[in-house]
N, C-alpha and C positions, 0 to 999 in steps of 0.2 A: 504494500500500500504506500502511495507517495506521501511524502512529508514536505510541506511548504513553509517558508518563513521569509521575513523581510530583513535584509542586511543593510545597515546604515552605520554612520560614524561621524565624528568631528562636527557635532552641532555647534560647539563653542558658545553655548548660551551665556549671555552676559558680556560678549565681546563689545568693546567700547567704540571701535571705529573712530578713534580720536583724530585721525588725519583728515576727516571730512567735516563739512559744516553741520551744525546741530540739526538743521531741518532734515537732512538725509540720514544723519546718525540715528535718530530716533526710529525712523522707518526701517533701517537695516536691523536694528536690535529687535524690533517687533517681528520682522520677517523671520528671524532665527527662532524666536519663540513659536511662531505659527507653523514652523516646520514640523513640530510634534503632531499637530492635527493633520498635516498633509501626509506625514508618514503613516498615521493611523488609517487614513483613507486609502493610501496605496496598499497597505497590508490587506485591507478588506477586499479591495478590487482583485488582489492576487489570490484570494481565498486562503490567506495565511492568518494564523492565530497569534504567532509569536513575532516580536520585533527585537532583533539583536543589534545593540548599539556598541560598536567596537572601539570605545574609548573617546575621550575628550568631549563628553557630553557638556561639560562646563569649560569655559575659557580659562579659568584660574582656579587655584586651590581655595580661594576665599570668595566665592560668589556672594552677591548681596542676598539677604534673607528673602527679598522679593523675587529674585531670579530663581532661587531654590524652590520657593513655594509655588510659583507659577508653573515650573516644570512638573512638580509632583501633582498639582491639580490637573494639568493637561493629561498626564498619564492615567490618573485615576478616572478621568472623564471617559477615557477609552476603555471601559471596564470589560468589554468583550475581547480585549487583547491582553497578552502578557508582554511585559517589557523586561528585557535582560540587559542590564547596564554594567559595562566593564570600565573600571578606572583606566585612564590613558596617561599620557605624560603630562598634560596640562592639569589634570585632576587626579593625580596618582594617589596611591594609598598613604603616601606621606601626609596628605591632607586629611588627617584623622578626624578633625572636627567636622569637615564637610560630610564625610561618609557617616559619622555618628548621627548628625542631624538628618541626613538623607534616610538612613535606616530607621531612625526614630519615628519619622512621619510617613514612611513608605506605605502606599496603599497595598491591598492584598494582591494586586496584579503586577507588582513590581518586584523583580529579583535583582539584588545587587551582588555582583560577582566579586567578592573580596578575597576569595580563596582559590588557589590553583588546583581545584579538585573537580573531578567529573560530576556532572549533574544530569540526572535522568529527566529529560524534558517531557517525554511520553514513552509509552512502551517501545523499546528497542531503538530509541533515539537519545543519544547522549551528547551533552555539550561539554567541551574541554576548554575552559577559560584560562587565560594567562594575564591576570591583572598586572598593571605596571606598579611596581613597588615604590618607585620614585621617578623624578623627571628623566634622569639618565641612569637606568639600571646598570649599564655596563656589562651585561651578560645576556645570554639568550634565554629569556623567560619562557619561550615557546616550547622548551623541552618538556614542560609539564603536560603538553598535549599527547605525550606518548603513554600516559597512564592507561592501564588496561580497562576495558569495558567488556560486557558479555559478548560471546561469539555471535557474529552476524548482525550486531547492532550498527546503526548509522552513527558515525563519529563526526562531529562538527567542532572545529577549532575556532576560538574567538581570541584575537590578539590585537595588539597595538604597537606599532613600531616600523622601522625601515628594513627593507630587504636589500637596500642599496643606499649610497650616500646621496639622499635627496637634497641636502643642504648645499652641496658644492664646496663645503669647507674641507680644507686639507686635513687628513687624519681622521675624518669621519668614517665610522665603521658600520656596515649593515649588520645588525645583530640577529635578524630572523633569516634562517636559510631559505632561499627561494623554493627549495624542494621540501619544505617542512611538511606539507601535506603527505608526500610520499614517505618521508622518514617516520612520521607518526601514524601512518595508516588512516589518514583523514579522508572522509568523503567530500568535505568542503572545508576550506579555511577562510574565515571572514576576518579581514584585516581593516584597521583604521590607521590614520596618521598622514597618508598622502591624500590631499584634498581633491585630486582629480581621479576619476574612475579609471581603474587599470586592472587588466587581467594579467596575473603573474604566471600562471600555469593552468592546466586543465581544470583544476579544482580550487584555485586560489585567486581571490579578488580583493582589491581595494574598492570599496563602494564609492569613495569620494564623499564630500559633504552634501547634505540634502539641500543646503542653501548656499549659493556661491558667495565667496568673501574676498575675491581678488581677480586680477586680470591674467593670472598665470595659466589657467586651464581653459581650453577652448570648448570642452564638452558641457552641455547643459547639466545643471545640478539634478541629482536624482538618487534613488535608492535601488537596490537589487532585489527583485523577487526571485527567490531560489527554490527550486523543486528538486528533491532527491527521491530516487526510486529505491530499489534494493541496494544493499551495501555492495560497493564495488562498481556500480554503474555510474556513468558520467552525470555530473550535476548540470542542471539547466538554470542559467541566470539571465533574467530579463530586466531591462532598465525600466523603472517607473519614475516619470518626472515628478519632482517635488518642489522645485525652486520657484520663488516669486520674482526675484530680480535677475536680470541678465547683466553680466560684466563683459563689455565688448571693447576690443582694442584693434580696430581696423587700421589699415595703412592707406594713405592717399599720396601717390607720386604724380607730380604735375610738371608741365613744361609750358613755356610761353605759347600762347595761341590755343591752349586747351580750353574746352568748354568746362570751366572750373565748377560752375554751379551744378551742371549735370553730373560731373564726376563726384562731387560732394554728395549729391542726393543718392547716388548709387551705394554710398558707404553707410547710409543711415537706415535704421529700421523704420517701419511704417509709423506715422504720427500717433496713431492710437496706442502704440505699445511703448512709447518713449518714456512715460512717467516711471516705469519700472525698469529702466535701463540706466546703468552707469557706463559712460563711454569715455575712453581716452583715445583720441584720434591722433595718429602719428603722421605728420605731413612732411614730405621730402620733395626734392627736386629744385626747380627755380621758376620764378615768375617775374614779370615786369612789375614795377611799383604799383601801377594802376590795378593790375590783376591781383596782386597780393592784397591791396586795400579792399577790393571787392570780395576776396575770399574771407578776410577777417570780418567784414561786415556780415557775410552770410553765416559765418560761425557764431557771431554774437546773436544773430536772429534766431537760430535754432536752439541755442544753449538752454533757454528756459523751458523747453519742451521736456527735458530729461530730468531724471532723478538727480543726476550729477553729470557734468560734462566738462571736459578739458581737452584742448587742442595743443599738441606739442609742435611748435613751428621752428624748433631749434635747428632742424636739418633742412629748412627751406631757405634757399638763397634768393636774393633779389637782384634783378637786372635793372640798372639805371640807363634809361634810354634818352635820346636827345629830347630836350624840352621838359624832362621830369622835374628838374630843379626849378624851372620857371613856373611849374604848377604849384610849387611850394611858395616861392616869392621871387620876384625879379631883382630885388635889392633889399637892403636892410638886414636886421638881425637874424630873421629866419633864413634868409639866403646864405648868410655867413655860416650859420649853424649847419645848414644842409651841406655846404661845400666842405666844411671841416669834417663832418661825419663821412662824406664820400671819400675824402682823402685818407682818413683813418682806415676805412674799410678796404682800401687798395694799397695800403702801405706794407710792403713785404717785410719790413723790419719789425713790425709789430707781431706779437704772438697771435696765433690763429683765433684764440678765444676773444681777444680784443677786437680783431677785425670783424668777427661775427657779431659781436655786440654793437659795434658801430653801424654795421649793415642793418641790423634789426631796428636800431634806433632811427635810422634814416627812413626805413619803411614805415615806422610808427609815426614819425613826423609827417610824412606824406599823407598818411591816412587821416591824421587829426586835422590837417589843413583842409582836406576835402570835405570833412564833416562840418566845418564852420561855414555858415551862410555868407555869401559874398555881400 
């Protein structure tokens, strides 16, 4: 008889999003909390009773009392489901007060996995958890998944950590063997830590976060609906969308004479979807000053449509054509400033960063002058 469950991780409830304006910060925090309801809906749609959270349910070891209470209430409200919550590196077992409070107020349908011991989820289905003991355990905690279970039982590992150096830092070590499922005889290994969905092997997956939190990953946020047949048969994992916000980072490469407005429109999502989009547009290439001014005006016009919007023009060069300085001023202080900036932007003796800054300042001066009524 098949067994189905929902695999998710890295909710990071209580994440502050301090680098963003308060207006979008509050919406992002609320979307993370709302992910619990969307996970419950995804589990029901998949015909699953159990939701497995593979670590970092909370963003910190000391979440606010409100964050903790709201999470518990959301799980309790989905009383038709069971929630299995594993401590990760952000909310490890070292956060003893967090897990004490969590266990103290836990509803009947919540199981907190604080011990690396097999748990019988239902007849012939066993969960082998590997809770994080601290932020950097320094050893392979997933060895606990090799614990014995009755012959013929389904074996599901639940862990949190890297199977490779995701951080890019020198000396970083992957502490979970990529073939842990094989080594421990698992029918499925549910992992958390990597915020993008990734299949490591036939029976090993990172689910990714159910609500996107950065521009690093291109895949839409979601959870994995997993179905297991008899022991030893391949696991079936299907993506269930759960995200509210999209984080998009498109690139726009332009040249003089391009239909810039049309090119920009092709990079943008439909107007009706933009409120729930955070976009960072990377613009490169080169444009004449008038074309650049038109592009900047177009960017300013669409920015309020989005939850958050930023355009990076640092790799966009400006071409100064005959008559451009006259469009700023034919004489006087503005003309002198424009000529000085143009000279600085073309001075090979200056560092590249200074030339780029002068070029950008000249383009901005040109755009500002065109905005002033004659």
